[in-house]
N, C-alpha and C positions, 0 to 999 in steps of 0.2 A: 760597505760591509769587506769583513776579508774571512777571508777560509784559511786558517789553519791546520795540516795535517802531520802529525806527528809518529813514525811510523817506529814500534817496536820488535826486536826476536827477542824474544823471552824464553830461556830454555825450560823444560817441562817441570822439574822441581821447583823454580819460582811463580810458576802461573799463578798459583793461588795467593802467595804474599803479593804478587803483583796487582792482582786485580782489588785485595783489599788494601792496598796502597792508596793505589787510585779511587776507589771509594771514598777514604780519608782526606783526600785531595779534593772530591766532586764539593766540600765545605766550602773552603774558599774560591774554589774555581766559580761555584755558582753565585756568591756573593759577589762576586767584582764588579762592578757598575760597566767594565768597556767588555764583558760578556753578555751575546746574547746567548748562547747554546752551546752543549756541547756533548759528545757523545764516543763511549768507550766502544770498537769491537772488535773481535777476535777471529780470525780466517779458519776457515771449516773443512778446507785444505791443506795448512799448515799452522796447524791450532798456536805454534809459536809465533805467527806476527799478529799483530795486534798493531790497529791504526787508532790515534784519538786523532779527532776531529772538534775542532773550535769554532765557532763565528765569533769574531772580534765585531764592534763598532765601526775600527781602521787598526791597518798594523801598525799605525804611530800611537796611538790607543792601547795597545796590545805591549812595544815594545817599549814604550815610555807609563804609561798610564800604568797598567799591572804591573808590571815588573818592578817600577820605582813605588807600588801604593802598599798598603797595610796586608794587604790577604797574601799576595806575594813568597813572603816566607814562611807562612803556613803550608801553603803549594807546595812550595820548595821541598822542606823541611820533610814533606810526606813522600817523595818519587825522585828524591836527589839520587837513591841507592841504583836507578836503573837510567838514569843518565847516560852511563857510557852506552847502553842498546839500544840508544836511538841509531836507526838508520836511513832516516831523512827526517827535517825539520824545515818544512816553506810553509812562505803564504803563498795562497792561489786566490785570483778574483772572480765574480760570476764570468760568463760569457750570456750574448742574445739567446744562448740555447739552453732553456729547461722545460720542461713541463710534466705533466703529470700522466701515471699510466691508467688504463683503463680495470685494474682489479678492485677499485672501489667506485661503485658509481657514482656521478658529480650529483649535487643538488638537484642539478637540470631535471638529471633524468628518474633521478626519485620521487621527483614532485610527479612526473606524467610529461615530461617535454613539450611541447609547444602550445599542446591543447591545451592542456593543464593553466598558464599563465595567462592565455587569452582569456580562457574561462573565469580564472578572477580577475585580470582590469576589467572585462566586460561588467560584471555584476558591480564591481567595484565602483566604478565609474559613475554607473546608476545611484548608486549610493551616494557618491562626492553631492551628484545632481544638486541630489533634493535634501541637501543640509545647510542648516541657518550659519552654520559659522562656517565650513571652508566652501562653499557651494560658490558664493560670490567670487574666489579666488580662482574659479574654473568657468568664468560666464565667456560664452563665444568660447567656447573651448569644439578645437578642431575633433571633427567627427570619429578622425584616425589617431586620437589619444590614444585612448586605452591599446592600442594595436602598438602602438608607438611605446608604449610603457612596456607591454609587453617584451618587446623587444628586448629592451634593455634589463628585463628582469631577466627571461633564459642567459644571454650573456653573461649578467653577472654570477648566475648561478652554474657556470659550466656546457652552456648551448652553445649555436652557432654566434658567431662573432659580427652580425646583423647591424645592430647597430652600431658598432663602430665603423663597418665599410658602407652601410645608405645613409646614416644620421649623422653623423662625425662624433660620432664618440664620445668621452668626456668632458670633452669642451664644448659639444654640445649644449648636453644635458646641464653644465653647469650656467651656462648661460640661460638657461629656461625657467631659474629662479631670481636672477639679478632683478634687484628691485623691486620683489615684490611683498618686501616688509610683512613674512610671515611671523605672527603672533606664536607665543610657546603653546597656546591652547589650540589653536590649528592644528602645530604640528601631532601635539597629544590625539588632536581628532582623526588627524588624517589614519595614525598607527592604529588606531582603537576601530576603524570601522576596516581597513586593510585587514586588521586582523580576526574582525569577525566574520567577514567573507570569506575568508580564507578557511573557516571552520564550513560556512554555509557552502561553496564549492567542492568540497570533500579534497583537500588539500592533505597531506599525510599527516598526521596527528602522532608521530611519535617524537617523544624527547628530543632526539639528536637532530631530525629534520627540523623542529619548530625551533629550537635553541638557534641553530646557524640561520633561518629565518627570521627569525626579529633581531639575532646579532647585525644583521645588516640595513631590516628596517631599523634601527635605533640609531646605528653610524649613519644611514643614508639620511633618514628626515633630519637629524643633527646638524648633519653637514649643509642641508639645503636650507636652513633655518635660520646657521649663521652667512653662509653666502647670501640670504636674500636682505641684509640688514643693509640701512643705506650707506654707512660707512665701511661695508664690505670689501675688500681688494680679493680677491679669491686665486688660489693659484687656479691656472687653469689646462694645463697642459701634464697630462698623465694619464694612464690606462686607466679602461674601465676596469673597476675592483674586481676579482675573480676571487669571490666568497667559497669557502668550503667547509667541510665539518667541524665546525669549533675553531675552524684558524680565521683570523682576518686576513686580506689582501698581502702577501707579500710582494713589497716594491723594490725592486731589485736594483741594484746600481752602484 
């Protein structure tokens, strides 16, 4: 992905019309398959200064795909009067420096930290071992397996990165499912038991947390199911996914 920044300086008497024009332009821009997302912001220090941020799938997709595509004429028609007001228009690429602030608690903190995930996995794997459908998948399970899964979940949901440092990260987790031939009924039972256990051990029940929690569980188990099949050729080199509030993991590169 590539990020485009367009900086405008708009006189006070034109600001209302400028924002109205971009509200119209948002339609074709948002409909463009090359556009990931966009945002128009106005400076509070210098209200005449605006910045439009657009994330494109690639610079080529922007310059060729979008500008030669069917949405561009409508987009350009809406904002053309303000093109002379552009002070900067450049593409920027992501660097390795990125992160989240602490103003919003992580899912890890909201759940209750290490203790909550350890409580979850200990109770969950007691159910697993007693289950006729998925119990056989875990025959001979390492007694520390619940702890290792708790480590994984804490890292996924924004806690310490111990699974990466101590267990080998994403690569190690994927290899645990290779050749297991997990069936769809087994995957569904795993999900059902985990969600029942989350209720029983008192994980937060608010819709926002549970929606994010279930989103990851569905993503993770479907990936494990696919990777466990005989003909699977999974991608092994990726970071541990970092799940947020209603947000899929942002793999930047």
